[in-house]
N, C-alpha and C positions, 0 to 999 in steps of 0.2 A: 029441744032436749032429746026427743025420741030418736032423731036422726043421729045425733052425737053419740047416743048409747049404742046404736047399731054399728056405727063406725068403730067404736071402741071394742065391741065384741068381735068385729072382723079382724082387728089388729092383735087381739090377745094371742092368737096362735103364733105370732112372731115373737112374743115374749118368752115362749118356751125355749128359744135359742139361748136366752140369758142363763138358764139354769145350769147346763153343763159348763158354761164359761165361768160362772161364779164358783162352782165346785172345783174346777180345775185350778183356777187362780188361787183359791183359798188353800187347797192342798199343797200346791207348789210353794206358795209363800210360807206356809207353816213348816214345810219340810226344810226350808232354808234356815229356820230358826231352831229346830229341834232335831234330835236323832232317833228318839224312841217313838213308837207308834201312838201311844196314849196321848202324850202332849201334842203330837202333830194333829191328831183328830180333834182334840179339844180346842186347839188354837184355830184350826180350819173352821170349826163350827162357829166360834165367836167371830172370826173375820168374815165368814160368809153371811152371818147375821148383820154385821155392819154394812157390808156391800148391799145386801137386800134392803135394809132399812134406808140407806142413802138413796137407792133407786126408787123406793116407794115415796120418799119425801120429795124427790124431784118430780115424780109423776103427779103427786098431789098439787105441787106448785104450778105445774103446767096446766093441769085441769082447772085449777082455780083461776089462773090468768085467762084461759080460753073461755070461761063462763062469763067474763066481763065484756067480751067482744061480741 
């Protein structure tokens, strides 16, 4: 378990690449749906939350599956 935790800590720095990608995709997607800035930001925040939540759920599934092996 300790080695797996150390490997996960080593890979966390690569997860920071997802943050600008999520922000960019959320803003572009929201901008295609709205024209005013307030609805764009609100929609981008909601959509970014959905993307982040989905990525977290997938991470938890992968971690759960890897703990069984």
